VMD Tcl script that draws the C-alpha trace (Angstrom):
set ca {
  {5.73 -1.71 5.67}
  {9.24 -2.73 6.48}
  {11.68 0.13 6.75}
  {14.34 -2.22 5.44}
  {12.86 -2.55 1.95}
  {14.21 -0.13 -0.62}
  {12.78 1.01 -3.92}
  {15.88 0.05 -5.98}
  {14.93 0.63 -9.59}
  {12.07 1.58 -11.97}
  {11.24 2.07 -15.62}
  {8.36 4.37 -16.69}
  {6.69 4.70 -19.96}
  {9.10 2.69 -22.21}
  {8.65 3.91 -25.76}
  {6.53 1.58 -27.85}
  {5.60 -0.66 -24.85}
  {3.08 1.45 -23.07}
  {0.01 -0.72 -23.71}
  {1.96 -4.03 -23.43}
  {3.63 -3.31 -20.09}
  {7.33 -2.93 -19.78}
  {7.00 -0.50 -16.90}
  {8.22 -1.90 -13.60}
  {9.26 -1.04 -10.00}
  {11.89 -3.16 -8.30}
  {12.06 -3.49 -4.47}
  {15.20 -4.69 -2.59}
  {15.46 -6.31 0.84}
  {19.04 -5.58 2.19}
  {18.16 -7.26 5.42}
  {19.04 -10.73 6.79}
  {15.47 -11.91 7.21}
  {12.59 -12.54 4.75}
  {10.15 -9.66 4.51}
  {6.41 -10.17 3.91}
  {4.81 -7.30 1.96}
  {1.24 -7.90 3.06}
  {-0.29 -4.57 4.04}
  {2.00 -2.55 1.83}
  {1.19 -0.64 -1.37}
  {2.86 1.46 -4.02}
  {1.32 4.87 -4.56}
  {1.94 7.47 -7.20}
  {1.68 11.21 -6.64}
  {-0.14 11.31 -9.95}
  {-3.13 9.28 -8.78}
  {-5.33 8.81 -5.71}
  {-5.50 5.09 -6.39}
  {-2.78 2.52 -5.47}
  {-0.44 1.42 -8.25}
  {-0.12 -1.99 -6.58}
  {-1.33 -3.57 -3.28}
  {0.64 -6.50 -1.97}
  {-0.75 -9.79 -0.62}
  {0.45 -12.38 1.92}
  {2.17 -14.32 -0.81}
  {4.34 -11.41 -1.75}
  {7.70 -11.84 0.08}
  {11.29 -10.75 -0.48}
  {14.08 -13.07 0.56}
  {17.08 -11.67 2.48}
  {19.26 -9.86 -0.07}
  {16.52 -10.47 -2.67}
  {14.47 -8.42 -5.16}
  {10.79 -8.20 -5.95}
  {9.66 -6.78 -9.26}
  {6.20 -5.21 -9.87}
  {5.23 -5.18 -13.48}
  {2.88 -2.36 -14.47}
  {0.94 -1.41 -17.61}
  {0.68 2.29 -18.40}
  {0.72 3.49 -14.72}
  {3.76 5.65 -14.57}
  {4.62 8.85 -16.46}
  {7.81 10.35 -17.76}
  {7.01 13.89 -16.81}
  {7.27 14.18 -13.01}
  {5.93 12.78 -9.81}
  {6.93 10.27 -7.20}
  {6.25 6.71 -6.10}
  {5.88 5.90 -2.40}
  {6.02 2.47 -0.67}
  {3.57 2.66 2.19}
  {1.11 0.88 4.42}
  {-2.70 0.46 3.79}
  {-5.50 -0.49 6.17}
  {-6.40 -4.21 5.96}
}
mol new
graphics top color blue
foreach p $ca { graphics top sphere $p radius 0.5 }
foreach p [lrange $ca 0 end-1] q [lrange $ca 1 end] { graphics top cylinder $p $q radius 0.2 }
display resetview
């Protein structure tokens, strides 16, 4: 995955919205070229399964943001989220 992409913001377990979504992770591309996210994934330290695996249609424009909406995947207690590569 591109070293240029940054995890810029997230919201975990919003009160009253757990089963309807509301959780999200936002990625930012500070670079000057478009970034394709194919081959990348978001992983939580709380689960052995990926939170989200990106496809070839998932791109971030230069200076742009990409928001991943999640439903009841993150916790408020502790843990981490990692943006990493998976085998295609």
